[in-house]
C-alpha positions in Angstrom: -22.5 -3.8 5.4 -24.6 -4.6 2.4 -23.3 -6.0 -1.0 -24.4 -3.1 -2.7 -22.5 -0.4 -0.8 -21.7 1.3 2.3 -24.2 1.4 5.2 -26.1 4.4 5.5 -25.5 5.2 8.5 -27.8 8.2 10.7 -27.4 11.0 14.3 -29.2 8.2 16.0 -26.5 5.4 15.3 -24.4 8.6 17.3 -22.3 9.5 14.5 -22.1 12.1 11.4 -20.2 11.1 8.1 -18.9 13.6 5.9 -20.6 15.2 3.1 -17.7 14.9 0.0 -16.0 17.9 -0.7 -15.7 16.9 -4.3 -15.7 20.3 -6.6 -17.7 18.5 -10.0 -16.0 20.8 -12.4 -12.7 21.8 -11.3 -11.9 24.2 -13.7 -14.7 26.3 -11.6 -12.3 27.1 -9.0 -9.7 27.9 -11.6 -8.2 25.5 -13.2 -7.8 21.1 -12.4 -6.4 19.8 -9.2 -3.7 17.8 -8.6 -2.0 16.7 -5.2 -0.3 13.8 -3.1 -2.2 12.1 -0.5 0.1 10.0 2.1 -1.6 6.6 3.3 -0.9 6.2 6.6 -1.5 3.5 9.5 -0.3 0.7 10.7 0.8 -2.5 9.1 -1.8 -4.9 7.5 -4.7 -1.7 7.9 -5.4 -2.5 4.2 -3.3 0.7 2.9 -2.1 -1.2 -0.5 -5.2 -2.8 -0.9 -6.8 0.6 -0.8 -4.3 2.3 -3.1 -5.1 -0.5 -6.0 -8.5 0.4 -5.8 -8.3 3.8 -5.9 -6.0 3.5 -8.5 -7.6 0.7 -10.4 -4.4 -1.6 -11.3 -2.4 -3.6 -9.1 0.8 -1.3 -8.1 1.4 -2.6 -4.7 1.5 -6.3 -3.2 -0.9 -7.2 -0.9 -0.7 -9.9 1.8 -2.0 -10.8 5.6 1.7 -10.3 6.9 2.7 -6.9 8.3 5.2 -4.8 7.1 4.6 -5.9 3.7 5.3 -2.9 1.7 8.6 -1.1 2.3 9.0 1.6 -0.2 6.6 4.5 -0.4 4.7 3.7 -3.9 3.3 6.1 -5.7 -0.1 5.3 -7.7 -1.7 7.7 -9.7 -5.2 8.2 -10.3 -6.2 10.7 -13.3 -9.3 11.9 -14.7 -10.2 15.1 -16.7 -10.7 17.0 -14.3 -8.0 15.5 -11.5 -5.0 13.8 -11.0 -4.6 12.3 -7.3 -0.9 10.6 -6.7 -1.5 8.4 -3.9 2.0 7.8 -1.7 1.0 3.9 -0.1 3.5 4.5 2.9 5.5 1.5 4.6 3.4 1.0 8.1 4.1 3.2 11.1 6.7 2.0 13.5 9.3 2.6 15.8 13.1 1.5 14.3 14.7 -1.9 15.0 17.1 -2.0 12.4 18.7 0.1 9.5 15.8 -1.3 7.6 12.8 -0.2 9.8 15.0 2.7 10.0 14.9 3.5 6.4 11.0 2.9 6.4 10.2 5.3 9.1 12.5 8.0 7.5 10.4 7.4 4.1 7.6 7.7 6.2 8.3 11.2 7.7 9.4 12.4 4.7 6.7 11.8 2.7 4.4 12.8 5.7 5.6 16.1 5.3 5.6 17.0 2.2 1.8 15.4 1.4 -1.3 18.0 0.2 -3.2 15.6 2.7 -2.8 13.0 4.9 -5.4 9.7 4.2 -5.1 7.0 8.0 -6.3 4.4 7.3 -8.0 2.0 10.4 -8.1 -1.4 10.8 -12.0 -1.6 11.5 -11.0 -5.2 13.2 -8.9 -4.4 15.4 -9.8 -1.4 16.6 -8.3 1.3 17.5 -5.6 0.9 19.9 -2.1 2.6 21.0 -0.7 2.2 17.6 -3.4 3.9 15.9 -3.2 6.8 18.6 0.7 7.0 18.5 0.2 7.5 14.8 -2.4 9.9 15.2 -0.3 12.2 17.2 2.0 12.1 14.3 -0.1 13.4 11.8 -1.2 15.8 14.1 1.7 17.4 14.2 2.3 18.0 10.5 -0.8 20.2 10.4 -1.9 18.1 7.3 -5.8 18.3 5.9 -6.4 14.7 7.5 -9.2 12.1 6.4 -9.7 8.9 8.4 -10.8 5.6 6.5 -11.5 3.0 8.6 -11.2 -0.1 6.0 -12.5 -3.8 6.1 -15.8 -2.8 7.8 -17.7 -5.1 5.5 -16.7 -8.2 7.9 -18.2 -5.8 10.6 -22.1 -6.0 12.0 -23.3 -2.1 11.9 -22.9 -1.8 15.8 -19.2 -2.9 15.4 -19.1 -0.2 12.6 -20.6 2.3 14.3 -18.1 1.6 17.5 -15.5 1.7 15.3 -16.9 5.0 13.6 -16.9 6.7 16.4 -13.7 5.6 18.0 -11.8 7.0 14.9 -13.8 9.8 15.4 -12.4 10.6 19.1 -8.8 10.7 17.7 -9.4 14.2 17.2 -6.9 14.8 13.9 -9.9 15.5 11.4 -13.7 15.1 10.9 -13.8 13.5 8.0 -14.7 9.6 8.9 -15.3 7.0 6.1 -16.2 3.4 6.5 -14.8 1.5 3.4 -13.9 -1.7 2.5 -11.1 -1.7 0.2 -11.6 -5.5 -1.0 -15.0 -4.9 -2.0 -14.7 -1.2 -3.2 -17.8 -0.2 -0.8 -17.4 2.9 0.2 -14.5 3.9 -1.7 -16.3 6.4 -4.3 -17.6 9.1 -1.9 -13.9 8.8 0.2 -12.2 9.3 -3.5 -14.4 12.5 -4.2 -14.0 13.7 -1.0 -10.4 13.1 -1.4 -10.2 15.3 -4.9 -12.4 17.9 -3.2 -9.3 18.2 -1.0 -6.4 18.9 -3.6 -5.0 22.1 -4.6 -5.6 23.2 -7.9 -2.7 23.0 -10.2 -0.8 21.3 -13.1 -1.1 17.4 -13.4 2.2 15.8 -12.1 2.3 12.7 -14.4 0.9 11.5 -17.9 -2.8 10.5 -17.6 -1.7 7.1 -18.8 0.7 6.5 -15.8 -0.4 4.5 -12.8 2.8 4.8 -10.9 6.3 5.6 -11.0 8.0 2.3 -10.2 11.0 1.5 -11.8 10.0 -2.1 -13.8 12.4 -4.1 -11.8 11.1 -3.0 -8.4 7.7 -4.2 -9.4 8.9 -7.2 -10.9 11.2 -7.9 -7.9 7.7 -7.2 -5.3 5.4 -9.4 -7.1 8.5 -11.9 -7.0 8.0 -11.5 -3.5 4.3 -11.0 -2.6 4.2 -14.9 -3.7 6.9 -15.5 -1.2 4.9 -13.9 1.6 1.8 -15.6 1.0 3.6 -19.2 1.5 5.5 -18.1 4.3 5.0 -17.8 8.1 7.1 -16.3 11.4 10.0 -15.0 10.9 10.9 -15.7 7.0 8.6 -13.1 5.4 10.1 -10.2 7.4 13.9 -11.6 6.5 13.1 -11.9 2.7 13.8 -9.6 -0.1 13.8 -10.2 -4.0 16.3 -8.4 -6.3 15.8 -8.5 -10.0 19.3 -8.8 -11.5 17.9 -9.5 -15.4 14.9 -8.9 -17.6 16.0 -9.5 -20.9 13.7 -10.2 -23.9 15.1 -13.1 -26.5 11.8 -13.4 -28.5 8.9 -11.1 -29.2 6.4 -13.4 -26.6 9.5 -14.1 -24.5 10.6 -12.2 -21.2 13.9 -13.9 -19.3 13.7 -12.8 -15.4 16.8 -13.3 -13.1 16.0 -12.8 -10.0 17.9 -13.6 -6.2 15.8 -13.8 -2.6 17.8 -12.8 -0.6 17.3 -14.1 3.4 19.5 -13.9 6.2 20.4 -17.5 6.8 20.8 -21.2 5.9 17.7 -22.7 7.6 15.3 -19.8 5.9 16.8 -21.0 2.6 15.9 -24.1 3.3 12.4 -23.0 3.9 12.5 -21.4 0.9 13.4 -24.4 -1.0 11.4 -26.4 0.8 11.7 -30.5 0.4 12.7 -31.5 -2.7 12.5 -28.0 -4.0 8.8 -28.2 -4.1 8.3 -24.9 -2.1 10.7 -22.6 -4.5 8.8 -24.2 -7.6 5.8 -23.3 -6.3 6.7 -19.8 -5.5 8.0 -19.5 -8.7 5.2 -20.9 -10.4 2.5 -18.5 -9.1 5.2 -15.8 -9.3 5.4 -16.2 -13.0 2.0 -16.1 -13.9 1.8 -12.5 -11.8 5.0 -11.3 -14.6 3.1 -12.7 -17.3 0.2 -10.7 -16.4 2.2 -7.2 -15.4 4.7 -8.0 -18.8 2.3 -9.8 -21.3 4.7 -11.9 -22.7 5.3 -15.9 -21.8 7.7 -15.6 -18.8 10.9 -17.8 -18.0 11.7 -17.1 -14.9 14.9 -18.0 -13.2 14.8 -17.6 -9.1 17.5 -18.4 -6.9 17.8 -18.3 -2.6 20.8 -16.4 -1.4 21.8 -16.2 2.1 23.6 -13.1 3.3 23.3 -12.2 7.1 22.1 -9.6 8.6 21.6 -8.1 5.4 18.7 -5.8 7.3 21.3 -3.8 8.5 23.9 -3.9 5.2 23.0 -0.3 3.8 25.3 -0.9 0.7 22.4 -4.1 0.0 19.7 -1.7 0.9 21.2 1.1 -1.1 21.1 -1.7 -4.0 17.1 -2.2 -3.2 16.8 1.1 -3.5 15.3 1.2 0.2 15.6 4.8 1.3 
């Protein structure tokens, strides 16, 4: 992968990359273009990183842990000729509890309503049974589909060719793009292609809006992101964060009160850490992210609470707005 952009492939490599379908002047097509693009893929394929790269703002948290995304997050990219609404979906999976059942139902609903489906593959892991399972689900929707092979910046040319060929063999669309959401390589071409596939129609969101997430949900996710980056094994999957209070006692200061829910006392002990070192490290890192988002100094009051089996507690899942 070149530092300046995506590799150029040819028929000699055994693949033929798509030509972007972007229409330079959407007015010639009868009006501006707008629509919803649903991102599907296995956990840890890089959907959230790609959503942030396309939108040009951080609207979805990222980590190296599977199942980071728990809600359908809409990122809005507006330019003079088009508005692209990207729906970053939880990783497609077979439900194991009420939480993952809700996540999968949201994935199914968003895919049914999308104008375009974007399957994101993890180029480092190749095409596996999970990808073929998702491809079969996407095929049933009969919605135009594009494939993005992500993380090609970490592959050799030969490895990239191999995964692109395997992606094309999934048989859910002729359009396969090699990209790196992390570096941005190949992303502009993918974006133009997606815009060209949108129907003509009015914009859904104000031009200056980047997401439809409520502020308290975004703030909670920014706190959870720091927990995910510092915990391992079962703990990341057993943690959820809820914002209890946001106050502005002064123009340059915001008070944020948050609870981190876990499922057992042992998990609570891990989050607090010896002498409270872990929770202080999480709080310090999360406060910096909250300050960047809110544009003020932040005092973060973060408490860890135990609620056994919260992932199967419908009342708490409703409160957390995971539907």
